[in-house]
C-alpha positions in Angstrom: 20.3 -24.5 -24.0 17.5 -23.2 -21.8 16.1 -25.6 -19.2 12.4 -26.3 -18.6 12.9 -25.9 -14.8 14.3 -22.3 -15.1 14.6 -20.4 -11.9 12.5 -17.3 -11.4 15.3 -14.8 -11.2 13.5 -12.0 -9.3 11.6 -13.8 -6.6 8.9 -12.0 -4.7 10.9 -9.5 -2.7 9.0 -6.3 -1.9 11.0 -4.4 -4.4 9.9 -6.8 -7.1 6.2 -6.7 -6.1 6.3 -3.0 -6.0 7.1 -2.9 -9.7 4.5 -5.6 -10.4 1.8 -3.7 -8.6 2.5 -0.7 -10.9 1.5 -2.7 -14.0 -1.9 -2.2 -15.5 -3.6 -3.3 -18.7 -3.1 0.2 -20.1 0.7 0.4 -19.5 1.5 -3.3 -20.0 -1.0 -4.9 -22.3 -2.2 -2.0 -24.6 -1.5 -4.2 -27.7 -4.0 -6.8 -26.4 -6.9 -4.4 -25.6 -8.4 -4.2 -29.1 -8.9 -8.0 -29.0 -11.0 -7.9 -25.8 -14.7 -7.6 -25.5 -17.4 -8.2 -22.9 -18.1 -11.9 -22.4 -14.8 -13.3 -23.5 -13.0 -15.7 -21.1 -9.3 -15.0 -20.3 -6.4 -16.9 -18.8 -3.7 -14.7 -17.4 -0.5 -16.7 -17.0 2.0 -15.6 -14.4 -0.4 -13.1 -13.0 1.7 -12.1 -9.9 -0.2 -9.7 -7.6 -3.0 -9.5 -10.2 -3.2 -5.9 -11.2 -3.3 -6.6 -14.9 -5.6 -9.5 -14.3 -8.1 -7.3 -12.5 -8.0 -4.8 -15.3 -8.7 -7.6 -17.8 -11.6 -8.8 -15.7 -13.1 -5.4 -15.7 -12.8 -5.1 -19.5 -14.4 -8.5 -20.4 -17.1 -8.7 -17.7 -19.2 -10.7 -17.4 -16.7 -13.1 -19.0 -14.6 -15.2 -16.6 -10.9 -14.4 -16.0 -8.6 -16.8 -14.3 -5.2 -15.7 -13.1 -2.5 -18.3 -12.4 0.9 -18.2 -10.9 3.3 -20.7 -9.3 3.7 -18.7 -6.1 0.9 -19.2 -3.5 1.8 -16.1 -1.5 1.4 -13.7 -4.4 -1.9 -15.3 -5.3 -3.3 -14.3 -1.9 -2.4 -10.7 -2.6 -4.0 -11.0 -6.1 -7.3 -12.3 -4.6 -7.3 -9.5 -2.0 -6.8 -6.8 -4.8 -9.6 -8.2 -6.9 -11.9 -8.4 -4.0 -11.1 -4.8 -3.1 -12.3 -3.8 -6.6 -15.5 -5.8 -6.3 -14.7 -8.0 -9.2 -16.8 -11.2 -9.2 -15.7 -12.6 -12.5 -12.1 -13.3 -11.6 -10.5 -16.2 -9.7 -6.9 -17.3 -9.1 -5.1 -20.6 -8.9 -1.7 -22.1 -8.7 -0.5 -23.4 -12.1 2.7 -24.0 -14.2 2.6 -22.6 -17.8 4.3 -25.8 -18.9 1.5 -28.0 -17.5 -1.7 -26.0 -17.3 -4.5 -27.7 -15.4 -7.3 -26.8 -17.9 -8.9 -28.8 -20.7 -8.2 -28.1 -24.3 -10.0 -25.0 -25.8 -10.9 -23.5 -22.4 -10.3 -19.8 -23.0 -10.9 -17.1 -25.7 -7.7 -15.3 -24.7 -4.5 -16.6 -23.1 -2.1 -13.8 -21.9 1.4 -13.8 -20.4 3.2 -10.6 -19.4 7.0 -10.9 -18.6 6.7 -14.7 -18.2 8.4 -16.3 -21.2 11.8 -14.8 -20.3 11.7 -16.8 -17.1 10.8 -20.2 -18.7 13.4 -22.7 -19.7 11.4 -23.8 -22.7 9.3 -20.9 -23.9 8.3 -22.7 -27.1 6.7 -25.5 -25.0 5.0 -22.8 -22.9 3.5 -21.2 -26.0 2.3 -24.6 -27.2 0.6 -25.2 -23.9 -1.0 -21.7 -24.0 -2.2 -22.6 -27.5 -3.7 -25.9 -26.3 -6.0 -24.2 -23.8 -7.0 -21.4 -26.2 -10.2 -21.9 -28.3 -10.1 -22.0 -32.1 -10.4 -18.4 -33.2 -8.9 -17.1 -30.0 -5.8 -15.2 -29.2 -2.5 -16.1 -27.4 -0.7 -12.9 -26.4 2.7 -12.4 -24.8 4.9 -9.4 -23.9 8.4 -9.6 -22.7 11.2 -7.1 -22.0 14.5 -7.1 -23.9 17.3 -6.3 -21.6 20.0 -5.7 -24.2 17.8 -3.1 -25.8 17.4 -1.1 -22.6 19.0 2.3 -22.8 19.7 5.0 -20.2 21.4 8.4 -19.8 23.6 9.6 -18.2 26.0 6.7 -18.6 26.6 6.3 -14.9 29.5 3.9 -14.2 28.1 0.7 -12.8 24.9 0.3 -14.8 26.7 -1.5 -17.6 28.0 -3.8 -14.9 24.4 -4.3 -13.7 23.2 -5.3 -17.2 26.0 -7.8 -17.7 25.4 -9.2 -14.2 21.7 -9.6 -14.8 22.3 -11.4 -18.1 24.7 -13.9 -16.4 22.4 -14.6 -13.4 19.2 -15.0 -15.6 20.9 -17.3 -18.1 22.6 -19.3 -15.4 19.1 -20.0 -14.1 17.8 -21.1 -17.5 16.0 -18.0 -18.6 16.4 -15.6 -21.5 16.6 -11.9 -20.6 16.5 -10.8 -24.2 13.1 -12.6 -24.8 11.4 -9.6 -26.4 13.3 -9.9 -29.7 12.7 -13.7 -29.7 8.9 -13.8 -29.3 8.1 -14.0 -33.0 10.6 -16.8 -33.6 9.3 -18.7 -30.6 5.7 -18.3 -31.7 6.5 -19.6 -35.2 8.4 -22.5 -33.7 5.4 -23.3 -31.5 3.3 -23.7 -34.6 1.5 -20.4 -34.9 1.1 -19.1 -38.4 -1.0 -16.0 -37.8 1.2 -13.8 -35.6 1.2 -10.0 -35.3 4.5 -8.9 -33.7 5.3 -5.5 -32.4 7.1 -3.5 -29.7 6.3 -1.0 -27.0 8.4 0.8 -24.3 8.2 1.9 -20.7 10.1 5.2 -20.2 11.2 6.6 -16.8 12.2 10.2 -17.1 10.3 12.3 -14.5 11.7 12.9 -11.0 9.1 10.7 -9.5 9.6 7.9 -12.0 13.4 8.0 -11.7 13.2 7.8 -7.9 10.8 4.8 -8.1 12.7 2.9 -10.8 16.1 3.4 -9.3 15.1 2.6 -5.7 13.4 -0.6 -6.6 16.4 -1.8 -8.7 18.9 -0.7 -6.0 16.9 -2.7 -3.4 16.5 -5.7 -5.8 20.2 -5.7 -6.4 21.1 -6.2 -2.7 18.0 -7.8 -1.1 16.0 -10.0 -3.6 16.3 -13.5 -4.8 18.3 -12.1 -7.7 21.0 -10.8 -5.3 21.2 -14.2 -3.6 21.5 -16.0 -6.9 24.2 -13.6 -8.0 26.3 -14.4 -4.9 25.6 -18.1 -4.7 26.3 -18.6 -8.4 29.6 -16.8 -8.1 28.6 -14.0 -10.5 29.2 -11.2 -8.0 30.2 -10.6 -4.4 28.4 -8.4 -1.9 30.7 -5.5 -2.5 29.9 -5.5 -6.2 26.2 -5.6 -5.5 26.5 -2.6 -3.2 28.5 -0.8 -5.8 25.8 -1.5 -8.5 23.0 -0.4 -6.1 24.9 2.9 -5.5 25.1 3.4 -9.3 21.3 3.0 -9.5 20.8 5.6 -6.8 23.2 7.9 -8.5 21.4 7.6 -11.8 18.0 8.1 -10.0 19.3 11.4 -8.5 20.3 12.9 -11.8 17.8 15.6 -13.0 18.6 14.6 -16.7 18.1 10.8 -16.0 16.2 8.9 -18.7 15.7 5.1 -18.9 13.8 3.1 -21.5 12.6 -0.5 -21.3 11.7 -1.9 -24.7 9.3 -4.9 -25.0 8.5 -7.3 -27.7 4.8 -8.2 -28.2 3.0 -11.0 -30.0 -0.7 -11.6 -30.8 -1.1 -15.1 -32.1 -4.5 -16.1 -33.7 -5.4 -19.8 -33.2 
């Protein structure tokens, strides 16, 4: 069973933050945008370096947006990014989604992107998100589904990567196939008005392949994920190097294609 104190598998290695900084409201929260309007207040849970948060702040200004994350270092980067965009309606704070330090009914929209897969008790997290959302508001979540990821060519080593990632993430208390579970989790959390859907990232241009493969190759050998893989007995350094080489081989293929499906939920309170 998942544990409430799940480990954040990726950590904040530069290869991880490089992927997080790429995320925008357009490419990672398009399903939420029709529910936004100027003047609404938004809580962005697990905001990371704040690129999505800043976009949300621009869309709902003059409404207040609060981005929260458990990692202090990444919040400093988020504050700097928001200041660089001249956004005066956004602030950042440390917080845990399982114990949000806000009163009941504080926000019109509560959003989490790629968060619930890393939480040991995602149902409790959704209940806490619901607690701080005002009646008539929206709780929104989007998570990848690793088993649904697909790629071509079938480079030897990438299947090993997927199996290894599942083992490491689940050993830490997370659920890498969260996307397909979001609707079930929302219903278990007590939501009755839920719109569920899916969307996908696709990396198929030369630039996108190089970016995606390089960051995963680096993540496989240098991030917290790599350390957890070795310390947990899931892989040795030689296997990690072999998987990283497979990522680079795939990235160098002119016919390379990779899709990352996501589950999405909009829950009306």
